[in-house]
Structure formats: C-alpha cells, structure tokens
C-alpha positions, 0 to 999 in steps of 0.5 A: 467809436468803441462799439465798432464790430471788429468781430463782424470785419474779421468774420467778413474778411475770412468770408470774402477771402473763401471766394476766388477772384482773380482780377478779371474773374470777380462776378462771385465776389461782387455778388458776395458784396451785394448780398452784404450791402442789402443785409445792411439795407442799402441798395446798389447798382452795377457798372457795365464793367462789373463793379458795384456802387452803393450811395449813403445820403449824408448830412450835407448834400452840397459836398460830395465824397467817394470811397473805394475798396477793391475785390480782385486779387493776384492770380493768373490765367492759363496760357499754354496747355503743354504737351505733357499735360502741365499748364504754362500760366501768365500772372495777372497782377504784380507778384514774384513767382517765388511768392506762390511757388508750392501753392495749391491752385484752382483752375476755373473752366468756362463751363464753371468746373473747377480743378485743383493743381500745384504751382511748381518750377518745371524742373522742382525736384532737387533729387533729379535736378540737383542745383538747377532746382535750388538756383534756377530763376523763378519767372513766367516761362520756369513755372507750370501747374501740375494738375491733380488729375490723371493727364499725361497729354495736352489732349488729356487736359482738353478732355477735362474741359481746360483750355487757354484763359481760364482763370487760376486762383491761389489757395488764400492759407487764412489764419486769425491768431488769438494774439490779434494777427491775420495773415493770409493772401489777398488781405490786399484788399479783401480786408479793406472791403470788410472795413468799408462794410464794417463802417457802414455797419457802425453808421447803422448800428448808431443811426448816423449819417455820413458828414456829407453824401457818400458813394461807396465803390467796390471795383474790380480791376485795381490790380491791373490799373482800371478799378473805377470808371465811374464817378458821381457828378461834380464829385469833390473828394475821392479816397481809396481804402487800400493796404499800406506798406510795413516792411522795406526801405522805403516804408515806415508802417506799423501793422497796429496803425492806419496808414495814410498815403503821401505819394506813390509810384504815380503822384503825390496824393492831395496835400489838402485832403492829406492834412484834413486826414491827419488832423482828424486823426490827431483829434480823435486819438487815431494812431497812423503812419504816413507813408511814401511808397515807391512801387504802388498806386491805388484806384484814387491815384489812377482816377486823377491820371485819367484827368478827373478833377476832385481831390484825392486820398489812399488810406488803410491798414498797414500790412506786412509782406504785400503781394506775398503772405500778408499780415496785419493786426486788429489794432491797425483794422480798428485804427483804419476804421476809427479814421473813416468814422473821424473823417467821413 
C-alpha cells in the first residue's frame, strides 16, 4: 500500500472542488467524474436521475459489493427576487446560515449565464443597525444575496435573466497546507470522490483486481436523502464512502484516521460487516476511529430504510467542522484508501 498516489487524490479533490455542484445542479460534476473514469480506462453508465455507475470485475463474481461517494454539495435556490434587487434564497442540504454569512456566491441561471454576489444578513451593517446587526438570528428569512451588479429593483434582476429556481453555489475557499491539512467547503463529499478515484488508480497502477465484483456509484442527491436509486441484482454489500465527524459531544474522530460508522441518526450499521472492516484495519495497520453520529446519514443507511436487503456500512476520512468550513489531514486520507484496499 506504500504507493498510494496521495498527490493524485489531493489534485483531484482540488479540481472537483472548483466545479459547482449544489444538490440538484450536479451535471457538471458528474461530467467531470466521467472524464476521470475514462482516463482510468473504465466504462460507465448514467442513471435516469443523473448519477454515475462504473463496474470493476473482481476475482470472485459470486459475491457482489458496491461503494458510493456523492458529488452533490450544500447550496441554495433562489426563492424570491425582492423589490430592492436582492435575492431571498432557500437552502438545499442541512447547514447553519451563520456558516455561510459573508460568503461569496455564484448564481447559476437557467440560460447558463452566471452572476456573482455575497450572502449577507438583511441588516448587515453595525454602523446602520447597531446591536440588531450583531444579535439578529441568522435564518432563511433574515438572509439575502447582494448581487455584484447594478440592480436596484426586481425588474433590474429579471432583466439579467435571474429568476426563482436558479441555483446558488458558495465559494469553497480551498487551501492545501504544507503540514498536511486541507481545508475547504465541501470536502463532504468531494474528497471522498477523489479517494475512490485514488483507489481505482491504485488497482490500475498495480495491475490488481478487487476481491469480488465491485460496482462504484457516484451519487448526486445524498445531501437531501435520495442519492442512490439503482442497485445491482443480488447485491451483497453496500459501503458508503463519506466523511466522519471530529468535534462534538457525540463524536471522537481524529483527522489523521479513517472513521468506521457504527450508528447514525437513522440506524445502526450492519455489525458483521463493521466487524470485518475493523478486522481488516487491525490486520493491515490502518489507523481508525469508530463513530456514533446522532445527526448524520449516508447513502447506505438511506438504502436500507428503502427496504433493500444487503449488508451496509459507512467509512471515510474524519473531517472537522462538517457542513461548515471543513478540514481534514492527508494522513486520514491515506488511512481511508488503505482501508478500502485492505477490505475491498
């Protein structure tokens, strides 16, 4: 496992983070993944909902596994064009409005044209509003987008081609530091997409096959709970590759380790499969944590609630400040790929 291409994983993470993909507006990110799979020599199919599936033949075709990572991120949709030329928005995916206050945004119109702006409280200036600006609740109704255009009325905005239903993406502010840390919005789950590609590259570089037939699913609606809709016939195992949690009273994560989820807000994960994953980690010197996440779900836990019959698990790099300005360490990235190699 010494020749895992960390540079490739980091580079692909950074590349994908430059592609806006708020949930509901993911075609550009899916197209990016298609090109990466083709560069790795893999064919792919697209689901009717726009997700992406590839298949890798394994040494044993009598047992079937699938892994997933999602390209969709948190974002917003224009809810209303206000009379003063500002935009009222509604969120897609679960985040606190204070986590994106003051962030630069891009509005993606239905014509394909984009416009920049900033998300601000309706009463933003302390010079004007004093303590009201400091203390007002940050909720959907008190936030708005100030467009970086000469607009003073709703008619001015409509003339640009902006209207209700347009998608909004937030600037990611991606930084890769010399000490191994990477911080950005939307490491959840674009880092995991890059790790999956890194795992596939490892197989190719070393002329290896998975132990069993393996399907790889790049989902596009995970953040709102319906990411995976198509499953191989007689699938035995489904493992989501998704971020683990670091800080908080219900998390004991470590950014330098991979996380194996024992339970989330929906269900405990399959005990037998989790035991196999932990045994594989122990036998291959993979550093890991076990997480119990009370405000969390994955494509795998949603799948079993839909009534599908297979073993299910979730693993991924531990990330700090999830659904805010996130951070991970390259050690945790490597440990995640090591576990994928050891188990898959």
